[in-house]
N, C-alpha and C positions, 0 to 999 in steps of 0.2 A: 391112444392110450389103450393098454391091455384091458380087457373086459374084467380080469380079476382085480386090477386096481380100481376100476370104476365102481366095482361092487362094493369095495371097502371104504372109499372115500365118503366124508360127511357130505350131507346135503348143502352144507354152506358154500361149498366149492366144487368145481368140476375142472380146474387147470392143473396140470403137471407143474409141480414147483420148479424153481430155477435150479438148472445143473443136475436135475435128478438122476439121470443116467451116470453122470460123472460121480456123484456121491455115492450111488449103489456100487459102482466098480471100486472105488478106492477105499470106501470104509470095508469091503469084502466081509459081510457079516456071513457068518457060519451056522448051520443048524445048532440050536442050544445055546447061542450067545445071548448075553445081556447087553441091550441096547439101551442107551439114555438119548431121548430126544429132549434137548434142553429148552427147545422153543417149539412146542408141538403145534400151536396154531389150528389149522384146520385138519392137519394130519396126513398132508400129502407125502413128505418124505417117509414118515412112519409106515405109510401104507406099503411101501415096497420093501422097507428094512425087515418088517415082520414077516413077509414072505420068504425072505432068507434065513430068518431066525427059526421058524418052523414052530411046531408044537411044543417042542422041548425048551424054547427060548423065553426070555422075558423082555418086555418094554417097559421102561419107565418114562412116561411123559411129564414134562414140566412145563407150566405157563402160568404168568402171573395174572392172566385175564380169566375171571370167574365165568364169563360166557363161553369159555372154551369147553367147560365141563360137559355140557350136553352132547357136543360134537365128539368129545372123547367117549362118552357111554355109548353113542351109536357105534363107533369105530371098535370098541372093545367086544361088542356083541357079535361082530362079523369076523374076528380073527381067531384063531387057533392059539395064538402066541398068548402067554400069560400077560396081564398088563396092570399097570399101576399109575394112577395120575396123582401128582404132587403140586398143589397150588402154591404159587409164590415167585419171587424173584430168582433167577436161575443162580445167581451167585451164592444166596442164602441156603438154598434147597441143596445145592452140591456140597457146599461146606458141611451140612448136616449129614449127607450120605457119607462124605469122606470121615466125619467123626464116628460114624457108626461102620466103619471098616467095610463098606460095601465096595464089591468090585464090578468094573464094567468091561466090556470087549470092544464097545464102540460108542462113541459120542458124538452128537452133531449139534452145532448151533447154526441156525438159519436166522440171522439177525434182522434188525428193523422192524419196521411196522409190517404186519401181515396184510395180505390182500383182503382177508376177511374183515379186518378192522376198517380199511381204506374204504371198502364196498358198504359200510355202515356210517352213512352221513352224519348221524347224530353223534358220532364219535370226534368229529371235528379234525380228522387228521387230513383231509383232502382240501386243496386250495381251489379246487374246481367246483365245489358245491357249497352253497351256503348253509351253514350250521353252526351249533354252539361252539365256542372257541375253546375246547376242552383238551383234546391230544393226550389223555390218560391212558396207558395200556391197562392199567388197573383202575377202574372207575372209583375204588374206594380209598385211592391215594389222595391226600390232603390238598395238594396243590395242582391247579390246571394251567393251561396256557393263558386263560383269561387273567387269573391272578398275576401272573408274570408280566404280562403286557401292561396291565394297569397300575402295578405298583412299584415295578423295578425302575431305578434310577436310570437317568439317560447314559451315564458312563457305563454302567453294568450293562445295559442292554447293546451299546457298541460292543463290548467285549463279548457278549453271548453270540451275537450275530457274527462277528468275526471269527471266534474259535470254533464255534460248533456248526456254522453254516458256510464259513469260509467267504462271507458275502463282501464284495469290495464296495458296496454302498451301504455299509453298516452305520456309518455316521450319518448321513442323511435319512436313512429309514429310522433310525432311533430318534432323530431330531423331530420327524415327522409324527411318529407314534406318541410322543410326549405332548406335542402341540394339540394333536387331535383328541387325545383323553381328557384335557383340560375343558373341553366342550361337552363331551358325554363319555362315559366308560365304555371299553370294548367290550362287546357280548357275542359278536358273531363273526365267523371266518370271513365273510364278505366284507366287513368293516375294515379287518386288517389287510386283506387283498388290495382294496382300493387305497389305502394308506401307502401300501409299498408302491403301487403303480405311479401315486403322485410324487413319491420321493425320488424314483429313479427316472433319469433323463429319458425322455421319450425314445430317441433312436436306439437307446441300449435296453430297451424293455424286454425285447424278445431275441437278443443276442446270444443268450445261454438258456434256453427254455423259458418256462414261465418266470416272471419277474419275482413271484413270492415263493418260488420253490426253496430257496436257501433259507429265507426266513422261517419258514414252516418247518424245515429239517431242524434248524437251530433251537427252535422252541420245543420240539418234540424230544429231542435228545436231552434238553435241561429237564423238562417235565418229568421224564422217566428216568433220569440219572443213568442213560444207557451207557455211556463210555466208561464210566467208574465200575458199574456192575460187571462189564466186560473184564476189565483189569483185575477184578476180584475173582471172577468166574473161572478164568482159564486155568490159573494154578489149582484151584479146587478141582477142575475136571481131570488135570493130569494127576492129582493125587489118587483118584479112584480107578484110574486106567489101568488094567492089568498089563503085565509084560506082553508085547506083541499086540495089545490093544491099538485103536486107531481113533485118532481125534480129527473132526472134519468141521472147518467153519465157513460159512458163507457171509460175506459181508457186501454192503451196498453202497459204501462211499469210503473215501481214502482216510477218514478218521478211524473208522473201525479197523479197516484192512491194516492200517500203520501198526495199530496195537496188536493185532494177531501176528503179524509179520515179525515185530520186534521180539515178541514172546517165544514164537517158535525158533526163530533163529538162535536166540539166547540159549534156550533149552537144548538145541542141536550142537551148539559149539562146545559146551562143556566148560573147560578151562577158561576163568576170567582174569587171569595174571596179565600184566602189562606186557606188551610185546618184548620189552627189554630184558625181562627176567630170564636167566639161561635156563632154568627148570621150573616146572609147575610148583607153586607152594599152596594153591588154594584147594587142589585135590577134587575140584569138580570134574565129572565125567558127562559126557552128553546123555540125557534123558530120553531124547526123541530122535528119529531119524525122519528127515524131511522127504515125503513122498511127492511133494509138488515144490519143485525149486522156484518156479514163479507161479503167481495166482494163475488158476484156470479161469477163462472166460466162456461165455456161452457163445455157440455157434451162431452164425447169421440166420440160419434156419430156425434155430430156437427163438432167437430175438423177433423174427418175423411173426411166429406163432404165438410169442407171449412177450410183448414189448416191457412188461415189467421187469423181465430178466436182463434187460440190457446192461445194467450197471454191477450185476452180481460178480463177485470174486471169490474162488474158492480155494482153500488152503487144507493140506491133510498132511499129519504127521504119524508116525508109529511109535508106541512107547518101547524103549530100551529094557533089556534085563537090569 
């Protein structure tokens, strides 16, 4: 990692974020640009982007986690770029910026839970450490994973695990959860992990990673309303992107990537008339040009250095006039 990047990274992290070189190259931030980091986290990507924006540039950092503010303040003290921190869900904040006619030259989404949150056991995101069953990216949010596991009906639990975790054993896991909570409510991540282990057939437990991986993913997505926020955020981001500006999105599972892929392809296609129409009647023209026809994946060397980057997928598009 370059020494200049190390000097600006907050103390909470020391790793280079996923696909950082690809993000920097494809966003192509120029001196004086306005950059929006919609998922600031520990500031890993932002550290590189402000180097390119320089003293005349502006960074707007968005994050729903109030704990990020301290890292942002330390970050802001060490950069020449003008900075601003806006706390809140990125779909809401971006819509507010669009309503205020703000323009941006580069926008980045680095989706999912941050390494900083995973590495804080008390947040309850990890199935590898026993902790309170929480999973809220914003600790002030009213509903945690504990409420969902203890209060959701069996049928709805099955739907959550299938839809958001793509869990093949959703029915068995939901049934075991409901049976177990009649004896005592869930409070700890360890309790949920043990329930999943008991529900999944022993030979299948380690066929596709940790047996609780998909259950934890599903609960986290629901607790934080991640997919709906993303669906609302992408059009809001496009609304503030200046002509020639670039939008980059890093996703970490197929559900996120599917939303991003569908949105960008629709915006790049323009006309939505049925194929049998002899001439276009909708009048739509492409709003973006795809800079990545397929999602970019990390190299084997990057994954060896940073295993958490293994599932990362990057898509980038440029705003048309």
